[in-house]
N, C-alpha and C positions, 0 to 999 in steps of 0.2 A: 405537468412541469412548465414553469414560466419560461418566457422567451429568453430572459436573462440567464436562467440556469442552462438552457439549451446551448446558448453561445459559449458559456464557460465550460460546459461538459465537452463541447467539440474541440476545445484546446487540450483536453486530457485524453479523450478517446478519439483516435484518428483513423482514417482509411475507411474501407468498405469490405467487410463489416467493421464497424467502429470498435477498435480495441486499443489497448495501451500497453506500452512498456514503461512502467513507472519505476524510478529509482528511489528506494527507501534510504533516506539519509538523516533520519531522526534518532538514530541509536545513541548518539552521544549524550542526549538528555538524561538517559537512565544508566548507561553503561560506560560513559566517559570516552576518551580518545582511543578507542580500541583499534587494533590492527586494520589498516586500510582506510581509516578516516582520520588519521593523525593530522593531515593537512587538507581540510575540506575544500579550500579554494582551488588548490591544484587538481583535486579530483574532479570538481565541477568543470574546470576549464578543459580537462582532457576528455571527459566522457559525456558532457552535457549535450552535445549535438547528436548523440546516438539514442537519446531517450525522448519519449513523448511528454513525460511529466516527471516531476520530482516532488517527493514528500519530505519536508524538512521543517525545522523550527525557525522562529523569527530571527534569532541572532545570527544563525548561519546564513539565512537568506540575505539579510541586510549587510553583513560583513564580508561574505564570501561569494554571494551570487552576482551574476552579471545580467543586467536588465536586457541585454541583447541576445541572451542565450536562446530564447525562442521556445523553451519547454514550458508546459503548463505547470503552474505552481499550486501544490496542495499543501497548505500550511497546517502543521500540527499545532493544535491549540489546547491539548490536554497533556498533563504531565505532573511534575512536582513530587515524584517519588523515584528513588534510585536503587540500584542493586546493593548499595551499602546500608540502606534503611531497613526498617523492620518489615515492610510490606510493599512489594513492587506494584501491587494492584491498587494502592491508595492514591489514585490520580485525582486531580482536580482540573477545572478549566483554568488555563494559564494565560490566555490571550483573548481579548474581546473581539467580537465580530467586526466592530468598527475599525480596530487596528488591522485586522486581516484585510479588510477592504482597502484601507489606506496603503497597505503594503503591496497591493496589486494581486492578491491571491485569487486564483481561479476557483478554488474550493478550500474547505477546511476539513480537518480530520480529528476525530476523538476516539479514544478506546472505550470499549465496554468489556467488563470482566464478569461474564455470566458464570454462575456457579461458584463465586467467591464471596467472602463477607462484604465485599465492596460492590456487589452487583447492583444493589438498589441505587446507590449514589451515582454510579456510572451510567446506568440505563436512564435514570431521571435526567441527568445532565444531557444525554443524547437527545431525549425527547424534547426538552425545552429548547435546546439549541436548534433542533429541526424547525420549530416554529419561527425562531428568529431568522434562520437562513431563508425560509420561505418569504419573509418580509422583504429581504434584500436581493433575492435571486441568486444566492450563493449555494452551490451544491455542497452536500455534506457526506463525507466518507466516514463510515463506522468501521473501526478496526476491532475485530473480535479477538482480543488479546487473551493470552493464557497465563501471564505471569510466569511463575516457575514450574507450573504443572504441565509439562510437555506431553504427558500421556493423553490428555484430552484432545490433542491435535490429531490423534489417530482414530478417534471415535466418531463415526459419521452421525450418530444420534446427537452427540453434544454439538458438533459443528452445525448441524441442521437447526438445532435449538437456538444457538447464538445468532446464526444468520437470520432466522425468522424474527427473533427479537429485534434485531437491527431494522429489518424491513417494517415491522409493525410500528416502530417508534419514529419512522419518517426519514430514514437514511436514503440518500440518492445513489450511493455506491457502497459496496461492502467488501472489506478485505478479510479473508479467512485463510485457513490452512487447507492444503490438499490431502486427501486420504485415498488410499488405493481402492478401497471397497466402498461403494455407495456414494461416490462424489456427485453423481447425477442427481441424487435426492437432495444433496446439500444445495446444489444450484437451484433445484426446483423450489426449495424452501424460501428462496429470495423473492418469489412472486414476481419475477420479471425484472427486478432491479439488478444492474450490472454488478458482477462479482469478479474480484481479482484475487489472486493467491499470493500469500506471503512465501518467502523463501525459507525463513527460519535459519537455524545455524548452518554454517557452511557444510555442504555435502561432501562426500568422499571423493567424488570425481565429477568432471564436466558433463559426462553423458547423463548422469543422474539428474542434474539440474535441468537439462534440456528435455529429457523424457518426462519429467514432472510437468514442465510447461506444456508439452505436446498433449499429454493425457488430460490436463486440465482444460485446455482449449477444446479438445474433442468432446468433453463433457458439458460444454456450454459456457465455460469461463470466458471473461472478456479481457483477460490480460494478466500481467504479473506486476507485483510491487515488491521487488527483491532488493536486498541490501548486501548482506555478507557474501552471498553467492555471486555477487558482481564485484564489489570493491575489495574482497579478499582473494579474488582469483588472480592468478599470475598474469593474466591478460584480460583486464576488465573490458577493454574495447571489443575484443574478440567475443567475449561472452555476450555483450549487449547486441552485437551484430547477429550472432546466432539466435538469440532470443527474438530479435526483430523478424528474422526469417520465419521463425515458427509462428509468432503471433500475427504478423501481417501478411505473410506469404504462404501460410499453411505448410511450410517445409517440415520434413520429418526431423526428429532429433539427430538421427544418424547423418542425414545430408547436411544439416546445419553444422555439425561437428566437423565433418570432412571439409566443408567449404571454408571455415574460418580458423581452424587450427591446422597448420601445415606440418 
């Protein structure tokens, strides 16, 4: 990894061991102004100081972001398909790497849709972008997205396949889903590349979110990139503080819950 990539990665993964609490704020691209992100500027102002990094699209970054926030910026540069369209997995590259650099991004993120009719296009885009990112020292986050097929997120064989594909094509970081059985094998399939977990749809209760994070970290995960389970929570700041305790202080889910919810 180039020195430039190492510097930028250090703005995303912090502490010792280097881990991240990343806030996923890119949902509006495909799902619109859903509950919790109706007012992204207010959300960023209230929770930004409690995260290590934020994943978001260029419009929200430039219109709602504060340059003094201090969080690492992971700019989403794939999209162009929505929940209202015929195929949520038909993404394309939507922002040039030059634009991402000009906007001050510390990393860029694109989705791959393994096991869908669009897997070829998305994997090819990831691979070619990895070459371009190497030229400029910009880390690349591969998001192993599922589209509407949620069942795949519980299959460790599928997750391991998607993660290995991302690693083989040159990703510097990989976002995937947590599964109860065999997640260590999913982490192993990344061949040493940092893996963070998605939160997915909002879980039924706070302890489930925290236990998922704890189990993932114990399996070798390097952090979380959660959205709905943070900004749809009744107390997003408490959730972020609890996640930070688990990710950066190795706290248990139960202790984190007791500490931040009174």
